[in-house]
N, C-alpha and C positions, 0 to 999 in steps of 0.2 A: 805466733811465729811469723816472721817476715823474711822475705827473700829479696836479694838484689835483682833488679830487672835485667834480663839478658839483652845483649846487643845484636844477637843473630838467632836464626832458627836453631842452629847447632847448639848455641849456648842454652836455649830454652829446653832442647831435648836433653842436654847434659843435666840441667837442673832437675828435670822430671826424673831422670834415671837415678840421680844421687838421692833424691827424696824417697823414691821407692826402695832403693837399696838400704837406706837408713831405717826405713820403716820395717822392712823384713828382718834386718839384723836385730832391731829392738825386740820384735816379737819372738825371734828365736831365743834370745837371751832370757826372756820371760818364760818361754816354754821349757828351757833347760833347768830352771829352778822353781818347780811347782811347790806351792804351799800345801801343808798337810790338810786334807779335807776333814770335815767333821765326820764322826763315826757314822758308818752306814751310807755315806754319800760317795758317788763315783767321781773320779777325777776326769775333767775335760780340759785339755790344754789347747792353746791357740795354734799349736803345730798342725792341728787338723784343718786349719783354715787356709793353709797355703800349700802349694806344691811347686814343682819346677815350672818356670815360665813356659808358656806354649811355644812350640817350635815356630820359626818364622813361616808365614804363609807362602805357599807357592805362588808363582806368577799368575795373575788373574787371567792372562791370555792363554795359559796352558790348558789343554784338554784333559779332563780327569780320566784316570785309568779305571778299569773295571773294579768293582768293589771286592771281588774275591780273586784268588789266584787260580781257582780251578775252572772258572768259566771260560769257555772258548767262544769269542764273539761271533764266529762263523757258524756255530752249532745252534741247535734249537733246544738243547737240554736245559734243565732248570738251573739257574744261577744259585749257588749254595748260599749266597748272602741274603736272598730275598726272605727266607724263613725267619731271619733275625730282625726284620724290619717290623715294628709294632704298628703298621698301618697297611692298608691295601697297597700292593706293589706289583707292577708288571715291568717286564723288559720288552721294549718295542724295537722292531726292525723297520727302518724306513722303507716305504714303497714309493718308487719314483715314477713320475709320468714320463713315458718314452719320448714324447714330443718336446716337452719343456724342460725335462730333467729336474723338475721341482718335486717336492714331497707332496703326494696327494693322499696318502693314508699311511698307517703303520700296521705291521703284523705282530700279534702278541706271541712272543717266543718263550716266555716264562712268566710265572706268576706265583704268588704265595696264597695262603688259605684265609687271609683276613678279609672279612666282609664288612664293607662300610655302612651297609644298611641291610635289614633282614629281607628286603625284597630284591636285593641285587645278588647276582651270583658271585661266588668266590673267584678271584682272578685265575687261579689254577685250573678252573673249569672252562676257561675261555682261551686256553692256549691253542694256537693254530687259526684263530679267527682274526679278521681285520678289526682294527680298533673301533671304527664307526659302526661295524656290525655288532660288536659286543657292547658298545656304549653309544647307542643312537642318540641319546639325549645330549651328547656333547657336540652334535653337528652344528648347532647355532650358538654355541657358547663362546666361540673364539679360541677354544682350547687347541684345536688342530693347527691353525695358523701359528699359534705361539710355539707349539712343539716343532713345527717345520722350521721356524726361525731359529730355534735352539740348535737344530741340526746344522743349519747354514752358518750361524754366527758363533756358536759355542756359548759358554757361560752356563748360567742356571736360570730356572724359573722358580721363584719362591712365593708361596702363599697366595696363589691365584684362587679367588673365591668363585665358584661356579654354582649357580642355582640349578642343580641338575634335575631335570624333569623327564620322565620316561613313561610310556604307556605299556602296561603289562596286563594281559588277560582282560582287556576292556576297561581297565582302571588307570587313572593317572596317578603316578607316584612322584614325590618330590623330596629332595634332600639337599640342603646347602653343603657343598663339599669344598675342602681346601686342598688344592693340587700343588705339588712341587715336582720338579723334574731336573735331571742333570744328565750329561753325556756319560755313557758307560762304554768306553771304547768307541766303536762306530754306531752303537745303539743308544737308546734313551731309556733311562730308568725313571719311571713315573710312579709317584706315590700319591695317595689321597686319603683323607680321613674326614669324618663329619666335623663340621664346625661345632665346637663343644657347647657353645651357648650363644645366645643372641648378643650378649655383651662382647664376646670375642669378635663376632662379625662387625658389630658397631665400632669396636676399637680399631679394627683394620680400616674400615671405611672412613672413620674420623681422621685417622692419620693421613689418609690420602686426600680427603677433602680439605683439611686444614693445612696441608703441606707440612706436617709435623712428624717428629720421630724422637725416640729416646735411646740412650745408650748407658750401659753399666760397665764400669772398669773396676775389677777386683784387683787392687794394688798388691795384695799378698800372693794370690795364686797366678796372677797374670791373665786370668780368664776375662774375655771381653764379650759382652752380649749386646747386640743391636736389634732394634725392632725393624719390622718391614719398612716403616716410614723412613727411618734414618738411612737404611740401605738404599732406598729409592732416591733420597736426596743426594747421596754421595756416589750413586751408581756402584755400590759395593756388593760383594757376594755375602749373603747372610751367614754363610759358614766361615767366612774369613773377614770378620769385622776388624776395623783399624785400631791399632794401639794409639795411645795419646801422642807418641812420637810420630806415628804415621799421619795423624791428624795435623801435626805441626808442619809436615812436609807439604801439605796441600794449601798452606796458608798464603794469602796474598801478602807479599813482603811489607807493604805499607801498614798492615794491621798487626805487626809483630808485637808492638807495645801493648795494644788492647788485649790480645790473647794472652800475653805473658801476665798482665795484671789479673786477668780473669782466672787463669789456672793457678797462679800462686795464691790468690785469695781462697780458692776452693781447697787447695792442698794445705793451707794454713788453718782450715776448719771454719772459715767464715761462711755463713749461709743466710739467705741464698745469694748467689752472685749472678749478675746479669751483664751481658754485653752484646754488641752487634759486630760480627766478624765476617769478612769476605774470604772465601776459599776459591781456589781454581780447581774445577772438576771437569775433566775431559776437555780442557781448553776453554771452558766457560767460567766466568766469574759468578759465583753464587753468594748471595748475601743472606746470612743466617742470624736470627736472634737466639742466643744461647742462655739457658738458665741452668746453673750448676749448684749441686748440693753435695757436701761430703757425707759419707756414711761412717760415723765414728765407731771405733772399737772399744774394748774394755779399758785401754790405756788413754782414751780421750783423743787419740790421733785418728785422722781419716784413713780407714782401711780400704775404702772403696769410694768411687766417684760416680754420681748419677748426673747425666746431662740430658736436658730436653732442648731440642732444636726446632725452630720454625723457619721454613724456607720463605724468604721474602723476595726471592728473585723475580717471580712473575709480577708482583706489585711494583718492584723497582723498575723492571723493564717497561711496565705500562706507564709508570710515571715519567720515565725517560721519553717514551714515545709521545706522551701527552705534552711534555715540555717542548719537544722538537716540533710537534704539530702547532703548538701555540706560537712558537717562534716563527715558524713558516707562515702561519696565518697573520701574525703581526707584520711580517715583512710584506706579504701580499696586500695587506690592508694599507700599509704606508705607500706601497707602489700604486695601488688603486687610487688612493687619495691624491697622490702626485699627478697621476694621469688625468684624474678628474679636474684638478686645478688647471692643467694644461688645456684640456678639452674645453673647459668653461671659457678660458681666455680666447681660445681659437673660435669658439662659437660666437662670442661677442665681436671678434674681429672679422669673421668670415660670413656670418649670417646676421647682419645688422637689421634693424627695423627699417622699413622703407622711408625714403626721404620725403620731406614735405614738399620738395620741389616737384614731385609727380602730380600733386594736386593742381599745380599751376597750369599743367597741360591737359587737365580734364580726366585724370585717372585716380581712382582710389584703390589702394593696394593693402592686402593683409597676407601674412605668411605664418606657417606652422611647421615645426619640426618635432618628430617623436622618434627617439632611438628605440631599437628593438630591445635592448638591454636596459633595465631600469637604472643601473648604476652608470650608464654611459651618458655623457653630455652631448656628444656629437659623433657622427660616423661618416660614411662616405657620401651621403645625400647632401645636395646643396642647391641654392637658387641665387639668382641675381636679377635685380630690377632697379635700374638707376637711369637718370637723365644724362644723355651724352652731350658733349659740347655742341654738336650740330643740331640739337633740338629733338633728335629721336630718343626713344626710350628703349634701352637694352632690356630684353626679357629672356631669361634662360633658367633652365632647371636640369640637373644632372645627377648621376648616381655612379660613383667610383666603386669598383668591386671591393668587397671585404668589409672588415669592421676594425674598430680600434684605431690607435694612433697611426698605423700604416695607411689605413684608408683615409684618415683625416689629412695626412700629408699629400696623398694623391689628389684628394678633393681640393685642397688648397691650391695645388699646382694648376689643376685644370681650371678652377674658377678664376684665378688671377690671369692665366694665359688667355682665357676667353675675354676678360675685361680689357686686356691690352690689345688683342686683335680687333675688338670692336671699335677702338679709337681710330682705326685706319679708314673707317667709312665703307668698308667692304660689305658685300651682301652676306646674308645669313649662310648661304651655301658655301661661299668662300671661307668664311670664318670657321665653319665646321670642318671643312677640308683641311685647313691648316692645323686645327686642333687635333685631328686624326693623325696627321703626320708626326706631330709632337709626341703623342702617346705611343705610336708605333715604334718610335726611336728609343723608348724607355726599355732598359734591360729586364725589368720585372715581368714583362709579358702580360700585365694585367689589362683588362678591358674596362670600358665605361660606356654609359649611355648619356645622351644629352638632347635637349631641344633648345636651339639657340636662334634668336631673331631679334627683331625690333619693331616697335610701333611708331609709325611716322605721324606727321601732323594731321593727316587725313584719317587717322585712327584705323589704318590698315596694318594688320599683322603680317609681317614677312618672316617666315620661319623655315628652319631645316631640321630634319629628324634623323638622329643616328641611333636606331635601335631602341627608342624610348616610346612609352605609351603616348598616343596623341592627346592633346588637350581636350577638355570638355567645355562646350559652349552652352550656356543657359540663355535661351532667347525665346520670348513669347511663352514663358512658363514651361518650356521643355528643354531638357539637357540632352546633348548628343555629342559624340566625339567628332572633332574636326577631321575632314577627309583629306588624305593626301596619297597620291599614287607615287610619291617620290621618297618614300622612307628608305633610308640607307642602313648599312650594317653597323654593328657596334664599333665605337671608337677603339682603335688599336687592333682590330681584327683583319683589316684589309688595307695594306699600304697602297697609296696612289689612288684611292677611290675619290671621285669628285662628287660631292653632295650637291643637291639642287635645292632651290628656294621655292617655297609655296607661299602664295599671298592669299590672305583671308580678310575681307573687309569686315570691320566691326561697327556696330550701331550703338547709339546712345541707349543705356540701360542694359547692355550685354554684360554678362558675368563670364569671365574666362578662367577656368581652373586648370592649372598645370600641376602635375603630381608625379611622384615616383612610384615604382611598382610595388613598394611595400604597402601601399594603400589598397591594392587590388589583388595581390597574390595570396593564395591560401594553399596549404599542402593538400595534394590530391584533387585540386579543382582547376579547371581551365580558367586562364586569366580573363577570358571574355566575360565569364560570369561575374567576376569581381568588378570589371568595368561597368557592366549593366547595373550592378548593385549600387555603385557609387553615383552613376547617372540618376538612378531613381531617388537616392537620398538628396541629390542636388535639386531635382525637380520639385520635391516636396518642400524645399526651402526657397522656392521662387518668391521674389519680392524682398529677399534679405540682402543686406550689404555684405561686403567681403568677410568681415570678421564674424558676422552672424552666420554666414554659410559655413565657415570653418568650425564654429562652435557646434552647429547642427550636425556636421559630419562626425566630429569627435564624440558627440553625445549619442550617436546612433549605435545601438548594440550590435547591429549587423557589421559595423566597421571595426569591432573589437577583435582582439586576438591576432594582430599582425605579427609576423615572425621576422620581419626585416625592418630596417630604418624606413620611416615614412615621412615625406615632406610634401607640403602643399603651398602653392602660390596662387592667390586669387586676385584678379584685376577686374575692376568695374569701369566701364566707359560712362562718364557722367554727361 
C-alpha cells in the first residue's frame, strides 16, 4: 500500500488519522461477521483487541490531583488509594527549612502494607516518622534532592534506580529498588519496588548509557507505551506518552518529508524502516535515529507500530563544537602564519647582520635574538650597530614593552627614531633625552629601556642608560658590568628628564656584551643573580670571538628557560 506524501504537518496527521480509522473500521467489520468455529473450540474475535481511544492527556504543566476523593491533604490519615497500589507506597508531607524555605526532609503521613524486602518494615509501620529516619539508606542516594525538586518544579519522577543499603542489627542489607513519585495535592506520593531482575536493571541502564528508548503504538486501542529512555529523550511523562500525531507536532519542519516517508512505509507494512529525524524538544533541536517495525494482525495489516529511537544530539553537538574549534584553530593558524611572515620580514629589515664596514674601523660584531615564544619571529627587543657618516659607530640596544606585532611596531619606531637622531652628531645623553620625549608623547603610555651611544675613533664608548642593564666588559679574562652613576629612568616614564653621557675607554682585545633583561631575569629571582651568572659564563669563554661567545652563552644550560625576549650584541675591539 502506498500513500501520497503530505505537504504539511497537519496533512501528515490527517493521513495517520485516516489510516488508523480505516484499520479500525476494517477490524470491526471482521468482528461483526465471525466464522463458525470448529466443534469444541471457543470464538475469539478481534473486537477484544481494541477499545475507545484514550482520552487526551492533560497539560504536562498541570499538578496532579490526589489519587482518591476521600483523602484530605491537610490530614494525616491513611489515603484510601494506597492499599490498591501493588508496590510499597507512602504519602509524604514536605518539611521545610525555616531559614532557606527549601525542602530538607519529608514526614510520612500515610503508607500501605507492601514490603519491598523482608528486612524492611512495611510503610504503614513508619507513619509519623521522618523519611530519612525511616529510610536512612536513602541519605546518599540522591533521592531526597530529587523529591525536593519534584515539590518545587512539579512533574513526576519515574523509574529511579537506587542501590539501597541499610545497616540493621549489625548487618548490612542491600536491595536495588526502583522508585517513582508524583505530586498528590501538596504532598508527594512515593512508590518503590524491587528491581525484578538484573536484566531489567541492565535494560534501564543501557537505555540511559546509549541514549536510546522504544515506543509501542497500538493503532486499534489507541494505547501508547513508552520506555523510560524514550520519555527521557522527549522529556515526556511516562504516564502520558505521545501519540503519533503529537510526535508530528514536535517535528522540525525541514524534516517533514523524511518523517512522512518513514511513517508511511511503516503503516504500509514495510520493515524495517530507518531514518534520521530532528525534533524540537523544549526549544532544543534533538537529532534521532528512528527504526520502525509494523506489528501485523490477522488481516496482514499493521495493527501496531514499534519504534526504537537513539538520541544523537550529544554526538551532533560535539561534532558541531569540534567543527567550530577546527574552524577557529584554522583561522588562528592562518593569522599566526600571516603574523609570522610579517615578523620575519620585519626582523630582516630591523635586525640585519652587522655591516662589513665595521671591520674597517677595527671592530668585530655579532648579534643574537631569541623570542620568548617559539612561534614568534621578533618581539620588542632590538639592537643597532652601524657606521655613521662622521666615522663614529652607533651602538644601541633596547627593549620595547610587550610582545607581538604591537611591540614590534613600537620597537621599529624607537629604533628608526634613534638612528635618525644619531645623524645629528649629538651626544648619547642628548639622543636619549630626545627619544624619551618622543615616547612620552605617545598615547599608548608604554615604556621602554635603552642603552644608546657611539664608539669614536679612539675606541672610547660614550653611552647613556635609560633603565637598561649595564653592558658587560670582558677584559684580562674577567667579565664585569660597566659602572655608571648616571643611569636614568625608563623611556616614557618621566617627561623632561635630561639623560647624561658616560665615557668608557676600550682596549684592544676587549669584548663588550650588550644584552636585554630577558637574558638575566628569572621568575622569583633577583636580577643581580642573573647578571652574575651571565658574567661567569662570559668569563669562562675568555679568548673567544664575538660569535663564539654568543654560541657559548646560548649553549650554557644555566642560560636556558628565559621567559622574555632575549637579545645580545657583542663587540670586540681588534
